[in-house]
N, C-alpha and C positions, 0 to 999 in steps of 0.2 A: 504494500500500500504506500506508494510514493505520494507525498503530500501534493505535489504538483498535479498528479493525475488521480488523486483520491476522489472518488465519487461518494455521494451520500449512500448509494446502494451498498458499496463496500463497507462503509462504516456501520450501516444498519445490519449487514450480515455478520460482521464481527461481534457487534454488541448482542445480537440475537443468539449467537453461539454461546456467549458467556452468560446469557440470561436464564440459566438453568443451574440449579445448585450443584449437581454432580459434575457437570461440565466445568463450572467455575472452580470447583475443588480440584479437578484433574488438571486444569490449566495452572492453577496456583502451585500444585505439587511439582509440575514440570518446571515452573519458574524457579522454585527452590532447588530442584535437582541441577539446574544450570546446564552447561554445555555437555555434561556427562549423560544427561537424559535418563530415561527409565524404560524398561521393557514393560509391555502390557501386563505381564503377570506380577511384576513388582508393584506397578501402579495399582492394579486391582487389589492386591493384598494391603497396600498402604491405605487405600480409600475404603476398603471393606465393601467392594462392589463386585457383582458377578462379572466374569470376563466378557460374556455376551453383551451385557449392558454397557460396559466400558467401551467395547468396540464401537457401538452405536454412537457414543458420545465423542470418542476420538475422531470418528469419521466427520462429525459435524464441525469439530474444531479444526480439523485438517481442511475441510472444504472452505472454511472462513479464512484459511491461511494463518491461523494462530499457532498451529503445531505442525511439525514435519516428522516423517518417519524415515529411518535409514536402516537398511538391512545390515545385520552384523552376524554373520554365520547363519544359524537357524532362527535367530531372533530379530525382531524389529526394535529399534531404539527410537522412542518418541522424545522430541525436544520442543520446548517452547520457541516460537519464532520471535525473538526479542526485537528485531528490527520492525516487524509488523506491529508488535505491541507498542513500541515507542512511537511509530507513526500514528497509531490510533490515539495515543495519549496526546501527542502534539496536535493532532487535528482537533481534538476535543478542547484543548486549552489554548489554541493559537491566538485567540483574541480576548483572553481573560485579563482581569485586572486593568482594564482600560489601557492596554498596550504596555503596561509596566511589567517589570520582572515578577515572576510568580514564585518567588522564593518562599519556602516554608517558614511560617512565623511561629515562634515559640508560643505555647499556650498562655503564658503570662502576659503576652502582648495584647493590647486592645486594638491594634491596627489590623486591617484586613489584609492588605497586600503590602 
């Protein structure tokens, strides 16, 4: 999802893929796993979800471009697509804070941005 070419349809597809609890949990687990990724069996065990249900959710995330799969011997390794995630976050926040920096503000601060 390149910001120059990002369409609302791509953004809606990515958000729709994440708008389901088990898919969101799977994506977050892959984010935590980082570049190493996880096999479907390891991810299913971690999330305590049936492999067939996980397969369905991984397909939706993959179709949205949020995860990728790479063959490694007899296994598939799933990884979060960080570039796609960052493009999505940038798209969602590109005009926030009235054009000013969107730095995280400590909780003790009363300023918004």
